[in-house]
C-alpha positions as CSV (number, residue, x, y, z in Angstrom):
1,M,-29.7,7.5,-20.4
2,P,-31.5,5.6,-17.7
3,A,-33.5,7.5,-15.1
4,D,-31.7,8.3,-11.7
5,V,-34.1,5.8,-9.9
6,T,-33.3,3.1,-12.4
7,V,-29.6,3.6,-11.7
8,A,-30.2,3.4,-7.9
9,E,-32.1,0.2,-8.5
10,R,-29.3,-1.3,-10.6
11,A,-26.7,-0.4,-7.9
12,A,-28.9,-1.8,-5.0
13,R,-29.6,-5.0,-7.0
14,A,-25.9,-5.4,-7.8
15,A,-24.9,-5.1,-4.1
16,A,-27.8,-7.5,-3.2
17,G,-26.5,-10.1,-5.6
18,V,-23.0,-10.2,-4.2
19,L,-24.3,-10.2,-0.7
20,L,-26.5,-13.2,-1.2
21,R,-23.6,-15.1,-3.0
22,L,-21.2,-14.4,-0.1
23,R,-23.8,-15.4,2.6
24,G,-24.2,-18.7,0.8
25,G,-20.4,-19.5,1.2
26,E,-18.3,-20.6,4.1
27,L,-17.9,-17.2,6.0
28,T,-20.1,-16.4,8.9
29,G,-20.3,-13.7,11.6
30,R,-18.0,-10.6,11.5
31,P,-15.8,-12.0,8.7
32,L,-18.9,-12.4,6.6
33,G,-20.0,-8.8,7.4
34,D,-16.7,-7.3,6.6
35,A,-16.5,-9.2,3.2
36,G,-20.0,-8.1,2.5
37,D,-19.4,-4.5,3.2
38,A,-16.5,-4.4,0.9
39,A,-18.1,-6.5,-2.0
40,A,-21.3,-4.6,-1.8
41,Q,-19.4,-1.2,-1.9
42,Q,-17.5,-2.3,-4.9
43,A,-20.7,-3.5,-6.8
44,I,-22.4,-0.2,-6.1
45,L,-19.3,2.0,-7.3
46,E,-19.1,0.0,-10.4
47,V,-22.7,0.7,-11.4
48,L,-22.3,4.4,-10.5
49,A,-19.1,4.8,-12.3
50,A,-20.7,3.3,-15.4
51,E,-23.9,5.2,-15.3
52,R,-23.0,8.4,-13.5
53,P,-19.3,8.9,-13.6
54,D,-19.4,12.7,-12.7
55,D,-21.4,12.3,-9.5
56,V,-19.8,12.2,-6.0
57,V,-20.4,9.1,-3.7
58,F,-20.9,9.6,0.0
59,S,-20.7,6.2,1.6
60,E,-20.2,4.5,4.9
61,E,-17.5,2.3,3.4
62,A,-15.3,5.0,2.0
63,V,-13.4,8.2,3.2
64,D,-15.8,11.2,3.2
65,D,-15.3,12.9,-0.3
66,R,-15.7,16.6,0.8
67,R,-16.3,17.6,-2.8
68,R,-19.8,16.6,-2.1
69,L,-20.3,19.8,-0.2
70,A,-19.7,22.0,-3.5
71,V,-21.8,19.9,-6.0
72,D,-25.5,19.4,-6.8
73,R,-25.6,15.6,-7.2
74,V,-24.4,13.2,-4.5
75,W,-25.1,9.5,-4.0
76,I,-25.6,8.6,-0.3
77,V,-24.9,4.9,0.0
78,D,-24.8,2.3,2.7
79,P,-23.8,-0.9,0.9
80,L,-24.7,-3.2,3.8
81,D,-27.1,-1.7,6.6
82,G,-27.3,-4.3,9.4
83,T,-23.9,-5.9,9.1
84,R,-24.7,-7.9,12.4
85,E,-27.9,-9.3,11.1
86,Y,-26.3,-10.2,7.8
87,G,-23.8,-12.3,9.7
88,E,-26.5,-14.2,11.6
89,P,-27.9,-17.2,9.5
90,G,-31.7,-16.8,8.6
91,R,-32.1,-13.2,9.6
92,Q,-33.9,-11.0,7.0
93,D,-33.7,-7.6,8.6
94,W,-30.8,-6.0,6.8
95,A,-30.7,-3.8,3.7
96,V,-28.8,-2.1,0.9
97,H,-29.2,1.7,0.6
98,V,-28.7,3.7,-2.6
99,A,-30.0,7.4,-2.5
100,L,-29.4,10.4,-4.8
101,W,-29.4,13.8,-3.3
102,V,-29.9,16.7,-5.7
103,A,-29.5,20.3,-4.8
104,G,-30.9,20.1,-1.3
105,E,-33.3,17.2,-1.6
106,L,-33.4,13.4,-1.8
107,A,-34.4,12.9,-5.5
108,A,-34.2,9.1,-6.1
109,A,-33.6,6.0,-4.0
110,A,-33.8,2.3,-3.9
111,V,-33.6,0.1,-0.8
112,A,-32.9,-3.7,-1.4
113,L,-34.0,-6.3,1.1
114,P,-31.9,-9.0,-0.3
115,A,-33.1,-11.9,2.0
116,L,-36.6,-11.1,0.9
117,G,-35.9,-10.7,-2.8
118,E,-37.3,-7.2,-2.8
119,V,-36.3,-3.6,-3.8
120,L,-38.3,-0.7,-2.8
121,L,-38.1,2.4,-5.0
122,T,-39.2,6.1,-4.8
123,D,-40.7,5.7,-8.2
124,P,-42.9,3.9,-8.5
125,A,-43.6,4.6,-4.8
126,P,-44.8,1.7,-2.6
127,A,-48.5,1.6,-1.7
128,L,-48.9,1.9,1.9
129,P,-50.9,-0.9,3.4
130,P,-54.2,-0.1,5.4
131,T,-53.9,0.3,9.0
132,G,-54.3,-2.9,11.1
133,D,-56.8,-3.4,13.9
134,G,-54.3,-4.2,16.6
135,P,-52.2,-1.9,18.8
136,V,-49.7,0.6,17.4
137,R,-46.4,-1.2,16.6
138,V,-43.4,0.8,17.1
139,A,-39.9,-0.5,15.7
140,V,-37.0,-0.2,17.9
141,S,-33.3,-1.3,18.0
142,R,-32.6,-4.9,19.0
143,T,-29.8,-3.9,21.1
144,R,-30.3,-0.1,22.0
145,P,-34.0,0.7,22.3
146,P,-34.4,4.5,23.2
147,A,-36.5,5.7,26.0
148,E,-38.5,7.9,23.6
149,A,-39.7,4.8,21.9
150,D,-41.0,3.4,25.2
151,T,-42.8,6.7,25.8
152,V,-44.4,6.7,22.3
153,A,-45.6,3.0,22.8
154,A,-47.1,3.8,26.2
155,A,-48.8,7.0,25.0
156,L,-50.4,5.3,22.1
157,G,-51.3,2.2,23.9
158,G,-48.8,0.3,21.6
159,Q,-46.0,-2.3,21.7
160,L,-42.5,-2.3,20.8
161,V,-41.1,-4.5,18.0
162,P,-37.3,-5.1,18.0
163,L,-35.9,-5.3,14.4
164,G,-32.4,-5.1,12.9
165,S,-31.0,-2.4,10.6
166,A,-32.1,1.1,10.6
167,G,-33.0,0.8,7.0
168,Y,-35.1,-2.4,7.5
169,K,-36.9,-0.6,10.6
170,T,-37.8,2.4,8.3
171,V,-39.1,0.3,5.4
172,A,-40.9,-2.0,7.8
173,V,-43.3,1.0,8.3
174,V,-43.6,1.3,4.6
175,R,-44.3,-2.5,4.3
176,G,-47.0,-2.3,7.1
177,E,-45.0,-4.5,9.6
178,V,-45.0,-1.8,12.0
179,D,-46.7,1.7,12.3
180,A,-43.8,3.9,13.5
181,Y,-40.1,3.9,14.0
182,V,-38.5,6.0,16.7
183,H,-34.7,6.3,17.1
184,A,-32.3,8.3,19.2
185,G,-28.8,7.9,20.3
186,G,-26.6,7.8,17.1
187,M,-27.0,7.4,13.5
188,Y,-25.4,8.6,10.2
189,Q,-26.9,10.1,7.0
190,W,-26.3,6.9,5.1
191,D,-28.3,5.0,7.6
192,S,-31.5,6.7,6.7
193,A,-31.1,8.5,3.4
194,A,-32.4,6.0,1.0
195,P,-35.2,4.4,3.3
196,V,-36.4,8.0,4.2
197,A,-36.7,8.8,0.6
198,V,-38.7,5.6,0.0
199,A,-40.9,6.4,3.1
200,R,-41.6,9.9,1.9
201,A,-42.5,8.7,-1.6
202,A,-45.0,6.3,0.1
203,G,-46.6,9.2,2.1
204,L,-45.0,8.5,5.5
205,T,-44.1,11.2,8.0
206,T,-40.3,11.6,8.4
207,C,-38.5,14.0,10.6
208,R,-36.2,14.5,13.5
209,L,-37.4,13.8,17.1
210,D,-38.1,17.5,17.6
211,G,-40.1,17.6,14.4
212,S,-37.5,19.4,12.3
213,P,-36.6,18.1,8.8
214,L,-34.0,15.5,8.2
215,V,-31.2,17.3,6.3
216,Y,-28.9,15.3,4.0
217,N,-25.5,16.0,2.5
218,A,-24.7,18.2,5.6
219,S,-21.1,18.7,6.4
220,D,-21.3,16.6,9.6
221,P,-22.2,13.0,8.5
222,R,-24.0,12.4,11.7
223,L,-27.8,12.5,11.7
224,P,-28.5,10.9,15.1
225,D,-32.2,10.6,15.4
226,L,-35.4,10.3,13.4
227,V,-39.1,9.5,13.5
228,V,-40.8,7.7,10.6
229,C,-44.5,7.0,11.1
230,R,-47.9,6.7,9.4
231,P,-49.3,10.3,8.8
232,E,-52.2,9.7,10.9
233,L,-50.1,9.0,13.9
234,A,-47.6,11.9,13.5
235,T,-49.2,14.4,15.8
236,R,-49.6,11.9,18.7
237,V,-46.1,10.4,18.2
238,L,-44.3,13.7,18.1
239,A,-46.4,14.9,21.2
240,A,-45.2,11.7,23.0
241,V,-41.4,12.3,22.0
242,R,-41.6,15.9,23.3
243,S,-43.2,14.7,26.7
244,A,-40.1,12.5,27.1
245,S,-37.6,15.3,26.7
């Protein structure tokens, strides 16, 4: 039987493949995003049904299966994170999320970046690049940058870097494109489960804006805010966030 992280990778790669094929066709914009959501969901479900048929799936693209609250193994899935970016030709900042929650903890995950041909896993964990020499870079939403991110950038003498999907912004810290990601104002568990698992495996700090833990497979699917940053920045980032509240 393949390891859970291998199953996560297979599912993420299957979704990435169908998304890239669709993106190379005639659809664009919202119709492309809608088709991508559905096709990627199906690709992931096929892998999970074949490899882990007894597990529950908790996905953005399906009705919430409340059985998940009474079992020990739940796959938390976002088949296409960054539908808007996916529908814009040439954009790379969208992702596929496949995470496994086991008895209270994120146990394995894969985040595919199909436009870059990459899949980041919890095992082997990505190696965190060394700190750059320039100002601290803080990833923010392209359309809804929160005031907390402005405060963090000002406090650390940094700069804001607008990026697309939540998953891409999280793994941008893992990949060394930015040093921190600060989000407030709305998000769901599937938006962050897989990328947070990968970020933790790489040694990054991950938490809520108030410093409390990110909790997954909770009854309420919402998980509205998060901080992901290099560990050496965590104290300063969280102090800045507190000053903004």
